[in-house]
C-alpha positions in Angstrom: -16.3 4.6 27.3 -15.6 1.3 28.9 -14.5 0.4 32.3 -10.7 1.0 33.1 -9.2 -1.5 35.4 -5.6 -1.4 36.4 -3.5 -4.9 36.2 -0.5 -5.2 38.2 1.9 -7.6 36.9 5.9 -8.7 38.9 7.2 -5.6 37.1 4.2 -3.5 35.4 0.9 -2.5 35.7 -1.1 -2.3 32.5 -4.3 0.0 32.3 -7.5 -2.1 30.6 -10.2 -1.3 29.1 -13.3 -3.7 30.1 -16.6 -4.5 28.9 -18.9 -7.4 28.8 -19.4 -10.4 30.4 -18.0 -14.2 29.7 -15.4 -15.7 28.4 -12.4 -13.6 28.2 -11.5 -12.0 24.8 -8.0 -10.2 25.0 -7.2 -7.6 22.6 -3.4 -6.3 21.6 -3.0 -2.8 19.9 0.1 -2.3 18.2 2.5 0.9 17.3 1.4 3.7 18.0 -1.9 3.2 19.2 -3.9 2.3 22.1 -6.7 0.2 23.9 -8.7 2.9 21.6 -7.6 1.2 18.1 -10.5 -1.7 19.4 -13.3 0.5 20.0 -15.2 -0.4 17.4 -14.6 -4.0 18.2 -15.2 -3.7 21.8 -18.7 -3.1 22.4 -19.9 -5.9 19.5 -17.9 -8.7 20.9 -19.1 -8.0 24.6 -22.4 -8.2 23.2 -21.8 -11.5 21.8 -21.4 -12.9 25.1 -17.7 -12.3 25.9 -15.5 -10.4 28.3 -13.3 -8.0 26.1 -10.5 -6.6 27.7 -8.6 -4.1 25.4 -4.8 -3.0 26.3 -2.4 -0.7 26.8 0.5 -2.1 26.0 3.3 -1.9 28.5 4.9 1.9 27.0 1.6 3.5 26.1 -0.7 5.3 27.5 -2.2 4.3 30.9 0.5 1.6 31.6 3.8 1.7 33.2 6.4 3.1 31.1 9.8 1.0 31.8 12.9 2.9 31.1 15.3 -0.3 30.0 15.3 -1.4 26.0 15.4 -4.9 27.0 11.9 -4.3 28.9 10.4 -4.3 26.3 11.3 -7.4 24.4 8.8 -10.2 22.9 9.8 -12.7 26.2 8.2 -9.7 28.2 5.4 -9.2 26.3 4.7 -12.2 26.4 4.6 -12.4 29.9 2.3 -9.3 30.2 -0.6 -11.1 28.1 -0.4 -14.2 30.2 -0.4 -12.3 33.6 -3.5 -10.5 31.7 -4.8 -13.6 31.3 -4.2 -15.0 34.9 -5.7 -12.0 36.5 -8.9 -12.3 34.7 -9.5 -15.8 33.8 -7.6 -17.6 35.9 -9.7 -21.0 35.6 -9.9 -20.4 31.4 -8.2 -19.5 28.6 -8.2 -16.3 26.5 -8.8 -15.8 22.7 -6.4 -13.2 21.8 -6.6 -10.8 18.9 -3.9 -8.5 18.0 -2.9 -5.5 15.3 0.3 -5.0 14.3 2.9 -5.3 17.0 0.0 -6.7 19.0 -0.3 -9.6 15.9 3.0 -11.5 16.6 2.6 -10.7 20.5 -0.5 -12.8 20.5 0.5 -15.0 17.9 3.9 -15.8 20.4 1.9 -15.9 23.2 -0.3 -18.4 21.9 3.1 -20.4 20.3 4.4 -19.7 23.8 2.0 -20.3 26.6 -0.9 -22.4 25.0 -2.2 -23.3 28.4 -3.8 -19.5 28.6 -4.2 -19.2 25.1 -8.0 -21.0 23.6 -8.0 -18.8 20.2 -5.9 -16.1 18.3 -6.6 -13.9 15.8 -3.9 -12.0 13.8 -4.2 -8.2 11.8 -2.2 -6.9 9.4 1.3 -8.7 10.1 0.6 -12.9 9.9 2.3 -15.4 11.7 5.2 -16.9 9.3 6.9 -19.2 12.0 9.5 -19.2 14.7 11.8 -16.6 13.0 15.3 -18.4 11.1 17.5 -15.0 11.8 16.8 -11.4 13.3 14.7 -9.0 11.4 17.3 -6.6 11.4 19.1 -8.9 8.9 16.5 -8.7 7.2 16.3 -5.1 7.3 20.1 -4.6 6.3 20.1 -7.0 3.3 17.1 -5.3 1.9 17.4 -1.8 2.7 20.5 -0.5 4.3 23.0 -2.5 2.3 21.2 -0.5 -0.7 21.3 2.6 0.5 17.1 2.7 1.4 15.0 4.2 3.8 13.4 1.8 6.1 11.5 2.8 9.2 12.8 0.6 11.4 16.6 1.3 10.8 15.7 4.6 11.7 13.8 3.3 15.0 17.2 1.8 15.8 19.2 4.7 17.6 17.6 6.3 21.0 16.8 9.9 21.0 16.8 10.9 17.4 13.3 9.3 16.3 11.5 10.1 19.9 12.3 14.1 19.3 11.0 14.0 15.9 7.6 12.5 16.8 7.4 14.6 19.8 7.8 17.6 18.8 4.5 17.6 17.7 2.3 14.1 18.6 -0.7 15.4 17.0 0.8 15.9 13.5 3.3 12.6 13.3 0.4 10.6 14.3 -1.7 11.9 11.3 0.9 12.1 8.9 1.9 8.7 9.6 -1.3 7.4 9.9 -2.3 8.6 6.5 0.9 7.5 4.9 -0.3 4.0 5.6 -3.5 3.9 5.5 -6.0 2.5 2.6 -6.8 6.1 1.7 -3.5 7.6 1.0 -2.5 7.4 -3.0 0.6 5.3 -4.0 3.9 6.7 -3.6 2.6 9.0 -0.3 4.7 5.9 1.7 7.7 7.4 -0.3 10.0 4.4 -1.2 12.6 6.1 -2.7 14.3 8.0 0.6 17.9 7.4 1.5 19.0 5.5 4.4 19.3 8.3 7.0 16.4 10.1 6.1 13.5 10.6 9.2 10.6 8.7 9.3 8.0 12.6 9.3 10.6 13.6 6.3 8.3 13.4 2.7 5.1 12.3 4.6 2.3 14.8 3.9 -0.5 16.0 6.6 -4.1 15.4 4.5 -6.7 18.4 5.0 -9.4 16.8 6.1 -8.5 13.3 7.6 -10.4 10.3 6.0 -13.5 9.4 7.8 -12.4 6.6 9.6 -10.0 9.0 12.1 -12.0 12.1 13.6 -10.7 15.1 15.1 -12.1 13.9 18.8 -10.3 9.9 17.9 -6.5 12.0 16.9 -7.5 14.3 19.8 -7.5 11.2 22.3 -4.4 9.7 20.5 -2.7 12.6 21.0 -3.4 13.3 24.7 -1.9 10.1 25.2 1.7 10.3 23.3 1.3 13.8 25.2 1.3 11.8 27.9 3.5 8.8 27.4 6.2 9.9 24.8 7.5 7.4 22.2 10.3 5.8 24.4 8.5 2.8 25.4 6.4 2.2 21.5 10.1 2.9 20.0 11.9 0.6 22.0 9.6 -2.8 21.0 11.6 -2.0 17.9 15.1 -2.4 19.7 14.8 -6.1 20.9 15.1 -7.7 17.2 18.1 -9.4 18.1 16.8 -10.3 21.8 14.1 -11.6 20.3 15.5 -13.8 17.8 17.5 -15.4 20.3 14.2 -16.2 22.7 12.1 -17.5 20.0 14.2 -19.6 18.5 14.0 -22.1 21.5 10.6 -23.0 20.2 11.8 -23.8 16.7 9.4 -26.5 15.7 6.7 -26.0 17.5 3.4 -25.1 15.7 0.3 -22.8 16.7 -2.1 -25.7 17.4 -5.2 -23.6 18.5 -7.9 -21.9 16.3 -6.4 -19.0 14.3 -7.8 -16.4 12.2 -5.9 -13.7 10.1 -7.5 -10.3 8.7 -4.9 -8.4 6.7 -5.4 -5.2 3.9 -5.3 -5.5 0.3 -3.0 -2.1 0.4 -1.0 -2.7 3.5 2.4 -2.1 2.8 3.3 -4.8 5.7 2.6 -7.3 3.1 4.6 -6.2 0.5 7.7 -4.6 1.6 9.6 -7.7 2.3 7.9 -9.3 -1.0 6.9 -12.8 1.5 5.4 -15.1 -0.9 2.3 -16.8 -0.6 1.1 -15.6 3.1 -1.9 -18.3 3.2 0.4 -21.0 2.0 3.1 -20.1 4.9 0.6 -19.4 7.6 -1.0 -22.6 6.7 2.0 -24.7 7.3 2.7 -22.6 10.8 -0.8 -23.1 11.9 -2.3 -26.4 12.2 -6.3 -24.7 12.9 -6.3 -21.5 10.4 -9.9 -21.0 10.1 -9.3 -18.1 7.9 -7.7 -15.6 6.3 -9.1 -12.7 4.5 -7.4 -9.7 2.7 -9.9 -6.6 2.7 -10.5 -5.0 -0.4 -8.9 -1.6 -0.7 -7.7 -1.7 3.0 -4.4 0.2 4.6 -2.8 -0.8 7.4 -5.3 0.2 10.4 -7.8 -3.1 9.2 -9.9 -2.4 12.4 -10.4 1.1 12.2 -10.3 1.5 8.4 -12.8 -1.3 8.1 -14.7 -1.9 11.3 -17.8 -3.6 9.8 -16.0 -5.6 7.9 -13.6 -6.8 10.3 -16.4 -7.7 12.7 -18.2 -9.7 10.4 -15.3 -11.8 10.0 -14.5 -11.8 14.0 -17.6 -12.5 15.1 -18.5 -15.7 13.3 -14.9 -16.9 14.2 -15.5 -16.3 18.0 -18.9 -18.0 17.6 -17.4 -21.0 16.0 -14.8 -21.4 18.9 
């Protein structure tokens, strides 16, 4: 285990796992994960001469869990990451690396706080610029208006999603992790569920689970969510309108720091909304995009499913900064 440090910010305290010495690299996880999702990257990056800080995002694990939905909007998330950098590296900007929801958090921190961000890498979720409309509008047009299930629509109402996931956190995580991994056969994530279905409805519980996530890994994640619950993680999804209004003020601004994207060929994030040529889109929004790699056969859990391949791209990029 790394060293743990509590970072006290104005409205929350964040637990950080820390390894190494040198320029700061902050790693930001997604849903439903924790600092632990970076366990395969922390040691190699620290050995390469960096101080690595993997956060528990607010609402997760050992970090504060505010009750208000608006406490999980992008403005708060950006402030959290900037506050961590200011605490751990007051005299120099940091490198940011994010996965899943952590990717939009680090992309937007680089956009909004360039004074604190030296370079930025995102895994799974590409950067497509300041949004032109709330993401909930896309959900409505592509899924809900056609009577189709979409997990983020299911997350909008407070209560039902929490109850479903918290009934058996370990089983919930197993099913969700597997369904959008590169190991799951086509059709494991049911695309034909009707609107009103639940997240776990129709998902399988694999036995055995693919080797990239061991029983002890699942035990750790399950224990974290048994402690923290799911309200904070789910509240991140309930801020699309608020995020849109906040981010609109930055329209026309681009990410100018050195940047990197790593995705998975079988990651549903890259196909579910039909975004077209992502490399072209990202290149238009980031003036120093130094790599955009899609890992063959990899699913959504990029740095856990393919740690060696991710490190083989991340470490040279860090060395080039």
